[in-house]
C-alpha positions as CSV (number, residue, x, y, z in Angstrom):
1,M,-0.1,-0.1,-0.1
2,Q,1.1,3.4,-1.0
3,A,1.3,6.0,1.8
4,D,-1.3,8.4,0.0
5,E,-3.7,4.9,0.2
6,L,-3.6,5.1,3.5
7,H,-5.1,8.4,3.9
8,D,-8.0,7.3,1.2
9,A,-8.9,4.0,3.4
10,P,-12.3,4.0,5.0
11,E,-12.2,4.9,8.7
12,P,-12.6,1.5,10.9
13,S,-16.1,1.1,12.0
14,A,-16.8,1.9,15.8
15,A,-17.3,-1.1,18.1
16,V,-21.0,-1.9,18.8
17,P,-21.5,-1.4,22.3
18,G,-22.6,-4.3,24.6
19,P,-25.4,-4.1,27.2
20,T,-24.9,-1.8,30.0
21,A,-25.7,-2.2,33.7
22,E,-28.5,-0.5,33.4
23,A,-30.1,-2.5,30.6
24,F,-33.2,-4.0,31.6
25,D,-33.5,-7.5,30.6
26,P,-36.9,-9.5,31.7
27,V,-35.1,-13.2,31.7
28,L,-32.6,-11.7,33.8
29,E,-35.0,-10.1,36.3
30,V,-36.9,-13.3,36.9
31,F,-33.6,-15.1,37.7
32,K,-32.4,-12.4,40.0
33,R,-35.3,-13.0,42.4
34,D,-34.0,-16.3,43.4
35,I,-30.3,-14.9,44.2
36,D,-29.1,-14.8,47.8
37,F,-26.8,-11.8,47.3
38,T,-25.3,-12.2,50.8
39,L,-23.8,-15.4,49.8
40,V,-22.4,-13.9,46.7
41,E,-21.2,-10.9,48.7
42,K,-19.6,-13.3,51.4
43,N,-17.7,-15.6,48.5
44,L,-16.3,-12.0,47.0
45,R,-14.9,-11.6,50.8
46,L,-12.8,-14.7,50.6
47,S,-9.3,-14.5,49.1
48,T,-8.3,-16.6,45.9
49,E,-7.0,-19.3,47.8
50,E,-10.1,-19.3,50.1
51,R,-12.2,-19.7,47.1
52,A,-10.3,-22.3,45.7
53,Q,-10.4,-24.4,48.9
54,Q,-14.2,-24.1,48.7
55,L,-14.2,-25.4,45.5
56,V,-12.1,-28.6,46.7
57,N,-14.3,-29.2,49.3
58,A,-17.2,-29.0,47.1
59,T,-15.9,-31.4,44.4
60,R,-14.9,-33.8,47.3
61,F,-18.6,-33.8,48.8
62,I,-20.1,-34.1,45.5
63,A,-17.5,-37.3,44.7
64,Q,-18.8,-39.0,47.7
65,F,-22.4,-39.1,46.0
66,R,-21.3,-40.1,42.3
67,P,-20.9,-44.0,43.1
68,L,-24.5,-43.7,44.5
69,V,-26.1,-42.1,42.0
70,A,-24.5,-44.5,39.4
71,Q,-25.5,-47.4,41.5
72,A,-29.4,-45.9,41.3
73,G,-29.4,-45.5,38.0
74,R,-28.4,-49.4,37.4
């Protein structure tokens, strides 16, 4: 491309703005009714290590029931 061709190139299109925090979505509003935000806030106060430990604990807890579920499905 020549230097003068760069000046004639069309402007890049502007990015399409995404939804904002103020956007109203009736489907999201239905789901928000059932969210306990106190638990969300509690988890956000945890450190990364504490959140990882919670995930490990939950995974171990669920793993205890997998054999029972597999057995019940037979």
